[in-house]
C-alpha positions in Angstrom: 98.0 -11.0 12.4 97.9 -7.4 11.2 99.2 -8.5 7.8 96.5 -11.1 7.6 93.8 -8.5 8.2 95.3 -6.2 5.6 95.6 -9.1 3.1 91.9 -10.1 3.8 90.8 -6.4 3.2 92.8 -6.2 0.0 91.3 -9.4 -1.3 87.8 -8.2 -0.4 88.3 -4.9 -2.2 89.7 -6.7 -5.3 86.7 -9.0 -5.5 84.1 -6.4 -4.5 82.5 -6.3 -8.0 82.0 -10.1 -7.8 80.6 -9.8 -4.2 78.2 -7.1 -5.5 77.0 -9.5 -8.3 76.7 -12.5 -5.8 74.6 -10.3 -3.5 71.8 -10.2 -6.0 71.4 -6.4 -5.6 71.1 -4.3 -8.7 73.6 -1.5 -9.3 71.0 1.2 -9.4 69.6 0.1 -6.0 73.1 0.1 -4.5 74.1 3.4 -6.0 71.0 5.0 -4.4 71.7 3.4 -1.0 75.3 4.6 -1.3 74.1 8.1 -2.3 76.2 8.0 -5.5 75.1 8.6 -9.0 74.7 5.4 -11.0 77.6 6.5 -13.2 79.9 7.1 -10.2 78.9 3.8 -8.7 79.6 2.0 -12.0 83.0 3.6 -12.3 84.0 2.7 -8.8 82.8 -0.8 -9.4 85.0 -1.1 -12.5 88.1 0.7 -11.2 87.9 -0.5 -7.6 88.7 3.0 -6.2 86.4 2.8 -3.2 87.3 4.6 0.0 87.4 2.6 3.2 84.2 4.2 4.4 82.5 3.3 1.1 83.6 -0.3 1.4 82.2 -0.6 4.9 78.9 1.0 3.8 78.6 -1.2 0.8 79.5 -4.4 2.7 76.8 -3.5 5.3 74.2 -3.2 2.5 75.1 -6.4 0.5 76.0 -8.6 3.5 74.2 -11.9 3.2 75.0 -15.6 3.5 75.9 -15.9 -0.2 78.3 -13.0 -0.1 79.9 -14.3 3.1 80.3 -17.7 1.6 81.9 -16.4 -1.6 84.3 -14.1 0.3 85.3 -17.0 2.6 86.0 -19.2 -0.4 88.2 -16.5 -1.9 90.1 -16.0 1.3 90.6 -19.7 1.7 91.9 -19.9 -1.9 94.4 -17.1 -1.1 95.5 -18.8 2.0 96.1 -22.2 0.5 99.7 -21.3 -0.4 100.5 -20.0 3.0 102.7 -21.9 5.4 100.9 -24.3 7.7 101.8 -26.7 10.6 100.5 -30.1 11.4 98.2 -30.8 14.3 101.0 -32.5 16.2 103.2 -29.4 15.8 100.3 -27.2 16.8 99.8 -29.2 20.0 103.5 -29.0 20.9 103.3 -25.2 20.5 100.1 -25.0 22.7 101.9 -27.0 25.4 104.6 -24.3 25.5 102.0 -21.7 26.3 101.0 -23.3 29.6 
């Protein structure tokens, strides 16, 4: 579970420039909201060297349905190669919990 959370965060940071573009917000607007100079914002967007606090602040600004859908699609693409179990196997496991 913790590795999944870390992996999801890593994916989100990697695709942050795409999420910014999908959000529809202009870089100058976002840099102002983030209290960064446009040059610093642009450099962070290109290099991906955001602090955790900056990622949280940025995501709170750009959060909308399009961004969430795009992020979910990317997370699903990343998870497609992970090991899965069938519904039957899942039901057997759940019965063991009782």
